[in-house]
C-alpha positions as CSV (number, residue, x, y, z in Angstrom):
1,X,-281.3,-34.2,-57.2
2,X,-280.3,-35.1,-61.0
3,X,-276.6,-35.0,-62.0
4,X,-275.7,-34.7,-65.6
5,X,-272.3,-35.1,-67.4
6,X,-271.6,-33.0,-70.3
7,X,-268.8,-34.8,-72.5
8,X,-266.8,-34.6,-75.6
9,X,-266.3,-30.8,-75.2
10,X,-263.7,-29.9,-77.9
11,X,-262.5,-26.6,-75.8
12,X,-263.9,-25.9,-72.2
13,X,-263.2,-22.5,-70.8
14,X,-263.8,-22.3,-67.0
15,X,-262.1,-19.1,-65.9
16,X,-260.7,-21.1,-63.0
17,X,-256.8,-20.9,-63.1
18,X,-256.6,-24.0,-60.9
19,X,-258.0,-26.1,-63.8
20,X,-256.7,-27.2,-67.4
21,X,-253.9,-25.1,-68.6
22,X,-253.7,-23.0,-65.6
23,X,-254.3,-19.9,-67.6
24,X,-256.7,-17.2,-66.4
25,X,-259.3,-19.1,-68.5
26,X,-258.6,-22.4,-67.1
27,X,-259.0,-24.2,-70.5
28,X,-259.3,-27.8,-70.9
29,X,-259.5,-29.8,-74.2
30,X,-261.5,-32.9,-74.9
31,X,-263.1,-32.3,-71.6
32,X,-266.2,-32.8,-69.5
33,X,-267.9,-31.6,-66.4
34,X,-270.7,-32.9,-64.1
35,X,-273.4,-30.7,-62.6
36,X,-276.6,-30.9,-60.7
37,X,-279.5,-28.5,-60.8
38,X,-277.6,-25.9,-59.1
39,X,-273.9,-26.2,-59.4
40,X,-270.7,-27.7,-61.0
41,X,-269.5,-30.7,-59.2
42,X,-266.6,-32.1,-61.3
43,X,-264.4,-30.8,-64.1
44,X,-261.8,-33.0,-66.1
45,X,-260.9,-34.9,-69.3
46,X,-263.8,-36.4,-70.9
47,X,-262.3,-39.8,-70.6
48,X,-262.1,-39.7,-66.9
49,X,-265.7,-38.2,-66.4
50,X,-267.6,-40.2,-63.5
51,X,-271.1,-41.5,-64.3
52,X,-274.0,-39.4,-63.7
53,X,-277.8,-39.8,-64.0
54,X,-277.8,-38.3,-67.4
55,X,-275.2,-38.0,-70.3
56,X,-275.0,-35.2,-72.6
57,X,-272.8,-35.3,-75.8
58,X,-271.4,-31.8,-76.7
59,X,-270.7,-33.1,-80.1
60,X,-266.9,-31.7,-80.1
61,X,-268.1,-28.2,-79.7
62,X,-266.8,-25.5,-77.5
63,X,-268.3,-24.7,-73.9
64,X,-267.9,-21.3,-72.1
65,X,-269.4,-19.9,-68.9
66,X,-272.8,-18.1,-69.3
67,X,-272.3,-14.5,-70.2
68,X,-272.8,-12.0,-67.3
69,X,-274.5,-8.8,-68.8
70,X,-273.9,-6.4,-66.0
71,X,-275.3,-3.1,-67.5
72,X,-278.8,-3.0,-69.3
73,X,-281.9,-0.8,-69.6
74,X,-284.3,-3.5,-70.5
75,X,-287.4,-2.0,-69.1
76,X,-288.8,0.6,-71.6
77,X,-291.5,1.2,-74.3
78,X,-291.0,2.9,-77.8
79,X,-288.1,3.0,-80.1
80,X,-285.7,5.7,-81.5
81,X,-284.5,4.2,-84.8
82,X,-284.8,7.7,-86.3
83,X,-282.2,9.0,-83.9
84,X,-279.9,6.1,-85.0
85,X,-280.4,7.0,-88.7
86,X,-279.5,10.7,-87.7
87,X,-276.3,9.8,-86.1
88,X,-275.2,7.7,-88.9
89,X,-275.8,10.8,-91.2
90,X,-273.4,12.9,-89.0
91,X,-275.8,14.0,-85.9
92,X,-273.8,14.1,-82.7
93,X,-275.1,12.0,-79.8
94,X,-275.8,14.0,-76.6
95,X,-278.2,11.8,-74.6
96,X,-281.2,14.2,-75.2
97,X,-283.2,11.3,-76.6
98,X,-283.8,9.8,-73.2
99,X,-286.8,12.0,-72.7
100,X,-288.6,10.6,-75.6
101,X,-288.3,7.1,-74.1
102,X,-289.5,8.5,-70.6
103,X,-292.6,9.7,-72.4
104,X,-293.3,6.5,-74.1
105,X,-292.6,4.4,-71.1
106,X,-294.8,6.4,-68.7
107,X,-297.8,6.1,-71.3
108,X,-297.3,2.2,-71.4
109,X,-299.1,-0.3,-69.6
110,X,-297.6,-2.7,-66.9
111,X,-298.2,-5.5,-69.5
112,X,-296.5,-3.6,-72.3
113,X,-293.5,-3.0,-70.2
114,X,-293.3,-6.6,-69.0
115,X,-293.7,-8.1,-72.6
116,X,-291.0,-6.0,-73.9
117,X,-288.7,-6.8,-71.1
118,X,-289.4,-10.6,-71.6
119,X,-288.8,-10.4,-75.3
120,X,-285.4,-8.8,-74.9
121,X,-284.4,-11.1,-72.0
122,X,-285.2,-14.0,-74.4
123,X,-283.0,-12.8,-77.1
124,X,-280.1,-12.3,-74.7
125,X,-280.7,-15.8,-73.3
126,X,-280.6,-17.3,-76.7
127,X,-277.2,-15.6,-77.2
128,X,-275.7,-17.2,-74.1
129,X,-276.7,-14.7,-71.3
130,X,-277.3,-16.3,-68.2
131,X,-277.2,-13.2,-65.5
132,X,-278.4,-9.8,-66.4
133,X,-278.4,-6.8,-64.5
134,X,-281.5,-4.4,-65.3
135,X,-282.0,-0.7,-64.4
136,X,-284.7,1.5,-64.1
137,X,-284.7,5.1,-65.2
138,X,-287.4,5.7,-68.0
139,X,-290.1,7.2,-65.9
140,X,-288.5,9.3,-63.3
141,X,-291.3,9.5,-61.1
142,X,-291.7,7.6,-57.8
143,X,-294.6,5.6,-58.9
144,X,-293.1,4.9,-62.4
145,X,-289.6,4.0,-61.2
146,X,-291.2,1.7,-58.8
147,X,-293.2,-0.1,-61.3
148,X,-290.0,-0.3,-63.6
149,X,-288.3,-2.1,-60.6
150,X,-291.2,-4.4,-60.1
151,X,-291.0,-5.5,-63.8
152,X,-287.2,-5.9,-63.6
153,X,-287.3,-8.2,-60.2
154,X,-289.6,-10.5,-62.3
155,X,-286.5,-11.5,-64.6
156,X,-283.4,-10.8,-62.4
157,X,-281.9,-10.5,-58.9
158,X,-279.5,-7.8,-60.0
159,X,-282.0,-4.7,-60.1
160,X,-280.7,-1.2,-60.2
161,X,-282.5,2.0,-59.3
162,X,-281.6,4.7,-61.8
163,X,-283.9,7.5,-60.9
164,X,-280.9,9.8,-61.4
165,X,-280.7,9.1,-65.2
166,X,-281.5,12.7,-66.4
167,X,-283.7,15.6,-65.0
168,X,-287.2,15.1,-66.4
169,X,-288.9,17.8,-68.4
170,X,-291.2,18.8,-65.7
171,X,-288.2,19.6,-63.4
172,X,-286.2,21.6,-66.0
173,X,-286.6,24.8,-63.9
174,X,-286.2,23.0,-60.7
175,X,-283.1,20.9,-60.7
176,X,-282.7,20.8,-57.0
177,X,-286.2,19.9,-56.5
178,X,-285.6,16.7,-58.6
179,X,-282.5,15.8,-56.7
180,X,-284.4,16.3,-53.3
181,X,-287.1,13.9,-54.9
182,X,-284.6,11.5,-55.6
183,X,-283.1,11.5,-52.1
184,X,-286.3,11.4,-50.4
185,X,-289.7,9.9,-51.3
186,X,-288.5,8.2,-54.6
187,X,-285.5,6.5,-52.7
188,X,-287.8,5.3,-50.0
189,X,-290.2,3.7,-52.4
190,X,-287.5,2.2,-54.4
191,X,-284.9,1.1,-52.1
192,X,-286.8,-2.1,-51.0
193,X,-287.2,-3.0,-54.6
194,X,-283.6,-2.9,-55.7
195,X,-280.1,-4.2,-55.0
196,X,-278.3,-1.3,-56.7
197,X,-278.2,2.6,-57.1
198,X,-276.8,4.1,-60.2
199,X,-276.4,7.7,-61.5
200,X,-275.7,9.0,-64.9
201,X,-272.9,11.3,-64.0
202,X,-271.9,13.1,-67.1
203,X,-272.3,16.2,-69.1
204,X,-275.9,17.1,-69.5
205,X,-277.0,14.7,-66.8
206,X,-275.7,14.9,-63.2
207,X,-272.7,16.5,-61.7
208,X,-270.2,14.7,-59.4
209,X,-271.8,16.7,-56.3
210,X,-275.4,15.5,-57.3
211,X,-274.1,12.0,-57.9
212,X,-272.3,11.9,-54.6
213,X,-275.5,13.1,-52.8
214,X,-277.8,10.6,-54.4
215,X,-275.6,7.6,-54.0
216,X,-274.7,8.4,-50.4
217,X,-278.3,8.5,-49.5
218,X,-279.0,5.4,-51.5
219,X,-276.0,3.7,-49.7
220,X,-277.7,4.8,-46.3
221,X,-280.9,2.7,-47.4
222,X,-278.9,-0.3,-48.0
223,X,-278.3,-0.1,-51.9
224,X,-274.7,-0.7,-53.3
225,X,-273.5,2.0,-55.8
226,X,-272.6,1.8,-59.3
227,X,-272.1,4.8,-61.7
228,X,-272.5,5.7,-65.5
229,X,-269.2,7.9,-66.2
230,X,-267.5,9.6,-68.7
231,X,-269.5,8.7,-71.8
232,X,-269.8,11.9,-73.2
233,X,-266.9,14.0,-71.5
234,X,-264.3,14.0,-68.8
235,X,-266.7,14.5,-65.8
236,X,-264.7,13.7,-62.7
237,X,-267.0,10.8,-62.1
238,X,-264.0,8.1,-62.2
239,X,-262.7,9.6,-59.0
240,X,-266.3,9.5,-57.4
241,X,-266.7,6.0,-58.2
242,X,-263.4,5.1,-56.6
243,X,-264.3,7.2,-53.7
244,X,-267.5,5.5,-53.2
245,X,-266.2,2.0,-53.8
246,X,-268.7,1.7,-56.6
247,X,-268.8,-1.9,-57.8
248,X,-268.4,-0.7,-61.3
249,X,-268.0,2.6,-63.3
250,X,-269.5,2.2,-66.7
251,X,-268.8,3.6,-70.2
252,X,-265.3,5.1,-69.4
253,X,-265.2,6.3,-72.9
254,X,-263.0,9.5,-71.9
255,X,-260.2,8.5,-69.5
256,X,-256.9,10.2,-68.5
257,X,-253.9,8.7,-66.9
258,X,-255.1,9.8,-63.4
259,X,-258.4,7.9,-64.0
260,X,-256.5,4.8,-65.0
261,X,-254.3,5.1,-61.8
262,X,-257.2,5.4,-59.7
263,X,-259.0,2.4,-61.1
264,X,-256.1,0.1,-61.0
265,X,-255.6,0.8,-57.3
266,X,-259.3,0.2,-56.4
267,X,-261.9,-2.7,-56.4
268,X,-264.0,-0.8,-58.9
269,X,-264.5,-2.8,-62.3
270,X,-264.5,-0.5,-65.6
271,X,-267.5,-1.9,-67.6
272,X,-266.9,-1.1,-71.3
273,X,-269.9,-0.8,-73.4
274,X,-268.9,-0.8,-77.1
275,X,-272.2,-1.1,-78.4
276,X,-272.9,2.4,-77.5
277,X,-270.0,3.6,-79.3
278,X,-270.9,1.6,-82.4
279,X,-274.4,3.0,-82.3
280,X,-273.5,6.6,-81.6
281,X,-270.2,6.8,-83.8
282,X,-268.4,7.9,-80.7
283,X,-264.7,7.0,-79.9
284,X,-264.3,3.4,-78.4
285,X,-262.7,3.4,-74.8
286,X,-259.1,2.4,-74.5
287,X,-259.5,-1.3,-73.2
288,X,-255.9,-1.7,-73.9
289,X,-254.7,1.1,-71.6
290,X,-257.0,-0.3,-68.9
291,X,-255.9,-4.0,-69.1
292,X,-252.1,-3.0,-69.4
293,X,-252.5,-1.0,-66.2
294,X,-254.3,-4.1,-64.3
295,X,-257.7,-2.6,-64.1
296,X,-260.5,-5.2,-64.1
297,X,-262.7,-4.9,-67.1
298,X,-266.1,-6.0,-67.9
299,X,-268.1,-6.1,-71.2
300,X,-272.0,-5.7,-71.3
301,X,-274.5,-4.9,-74.0
302,X,-276.1,-1.5,-72.5
303,X,-279.2,-2.7,-74.2
304,X,-281.3,0.4,-74.5
305,X,-283.6,2.0,-77.1
306,X,-281.5,5.2,-77.9
307,X,-277.7,4.4,-77.8
308,X,-277.1,0.7,-77.9
309,X,-280.2,-1.4,-78.8
310,X,-277.9,-4.6,-78.6
311,X,-279.1,-8.0,-77.3
312,X,-275.9,-10.1,-78.5
313,X,-272.9,-10.4,-76.3
314,X,-271.1,-12.1,-79.1
315,X,-271.5,-9.1,-81.2
316,X,-270.2,-7.0,-78.0
317,X,-267.1,-9.3,-77.9
318,X,-266.5,-9.0,-81.7
319,X,-266.5,-5.1,-81.3
320,X,-264.2,-5.3,-78.3
321,X,-261.5,-7.3,-80.4
322,X,-261.9,-5.4,-83.5
323,X,-262.2,-2.1,-82.1
324,X,-260.9,-1.9,-78.7
325,X,-257.5,-4.1,-79.2
326,X,-258.7,-6.9,-76.9
327,X,-257.7,-10.4,-77.4
328,X,-260.4,-12.8,-77.9
329,X,-259.6,-14.3,-74.4
330,X,-259.6,-11.1,-72.8
331,X,-263.0,-10.2,-74.3
332,X,-264.6,-13.5,-73.3
333,X,-263.0,-13.2,-69.8
334,X,-264.5,-9.8,-69.7
335,X,-267.9,-10.8,-70.6
336,X,-268.1,-13.7,-68.1
337,X,-265.8,-13.4,-65.1
338,X,-265.4,-9.6,-65.6
339,X,-269.2,-9.2,-65.4
340,X,-269.4,-11.3,-62.4
341,X,-266.7,-9.0,-60.7
342,X,-268.8,-6.0,-61.7
343,X,-271.8,-7.4,-59.8
344,X,-269.4,-8.7,-56.8
345,X,-270.7,-12.3,-57.5
346,X,-268.2,-15.3,-56.9
347,X,-270.7,-17.9,-58.1
348,X,-271.2,-17.0,-61.7
349,X,-268.9,-16.2,-64.7
350,X,-266.9,-19.2,-64.4
351,X,-267.2,-23.1,-64.4
352,X,-265.1,-24.1,-61.5
353,X,-266.3,-26.6,-58.9
354,X,-269.0,-24.9,-56.8
355,X,-269.9,-22.3,-59.4
356,X,-273.4,-22.1,-60.7
357,X,-274.1,-24.4,-63.7
358,X,-274.6,-21.6,-66.2
359,X,-273.0,-22.3,-69.5
360,X,-273.4,-21.9,-73.3
361,X,-272.6,-24.6,-75.8
362,X,-271.2,-23.0,-79.0
363,X,-272.0,-24.1,-82.6
364,X,-268.2,-24.0,-82.8
365,X,-265.1,-25.9,-81.8
366,X,-263.4,-22.9,-80.2
367,X,-264.7,-19.9,-78.3
368,X,-262.7,-17.5,-80.8
369,X,-265.7,-18.2,-83.1
370,X,-267.6,-15.5,-81.1
371,X,-265.5,-12.9,-82.5
372,X,-264.4,-14.7,-85.7
373,X,-268.0,-15.1,-86.8
374,X,-269.7,-11.5,-86.1
375,X,-273.3,-11.4,-86.5
376,X,-273.5,-15.3,-86.8
377,X,-275.5,-17.6,-84.4
378,X,-272.8,-19.0,-82.5
379,X,-274.4,-20.1,-79.5
380,X,-276.3,-23.3,-80.0
381,X,-277.6,-23.9,-76.3
382,X,-277.9,-21.9,-73.2
383,X,-278.3,-23.3,-69.8
384,X,-279.0,-21.5,-66.5
385,X,-279.5,-23.2,-63.2
386,X,-282.0,-20.3,-62.5
387,X,-284.2,-21.4,-65.5
388,X,-283.7,-25.2,-65.6
């Protein structure tokens, strides 16, 4: 197995507090690390780096762990730019446009869905994302959700069944029938294709009781629960996420003190998606309140065609710093180690010894440039052990 040493790193963020400055981000300066095809083998000062089969010069640039994008909707067809224009003109976002993407995705061929997903994955990878979660949810039939999951599995091991995205038009007058479909034949077909189950539990989508039914059935089929919650209103979904020990509860735009207390006493990660607030002109979630209460926070792109067509984690970091009162270090941690926690993974999101050798070399001397240069092409090279 080939070993490589990456030397002359101006600033290395490891997210391993046993390394470097012993902060949460485990920073080292004028650093190096050794890795093989799979994992990190050694970390330390560049002057002490051991020999390896290959030597790579970082050129005094910063290196960060590969971003972990723990919430995306990458498998879809069509686009909804007209909705974005309408929101910028003052139209309120209510999630109703999902039905348009359902119609377009149902009409698309499998190759259409695959090509679109591949393009978006490539954009994320170029921007430093090395692990991505991918949801279904844009066909809302047993056959359609199954084929979306099949496409997602071609690009990621972190695949989520989101049949409970919204109630599709053909079930408008038979809501109970759709919930039964979710819990029975659709789940039977989709459970073998996914790792996670998710429900959009919010105003205009699914109630707390419906979400509990679906996720309880999914868990019985071996799927681990996640939850969309409180994007549009206080829905009671935060309490449900904690009750079911969801790995993450995502959006969290509307929170009260009780929600925060519940999260701080749980293992559930609050995944914040500021691209959605940017794209819908909605209030940003209160990251500062969550962090100050000790809640584990992740950042993700929420890439989707309606409310957050974002494929840049650097842009998400910049939004988190500018609009949600996070420090650059907090945002960087949330988009790497935080995302790993949201997927309950210990092998990614950091560059400690034994971690997967997933990292991004920046075209900058410090990681702060990710927020300092919003819109700029800050990531020079992305390396993923799964794509090497």
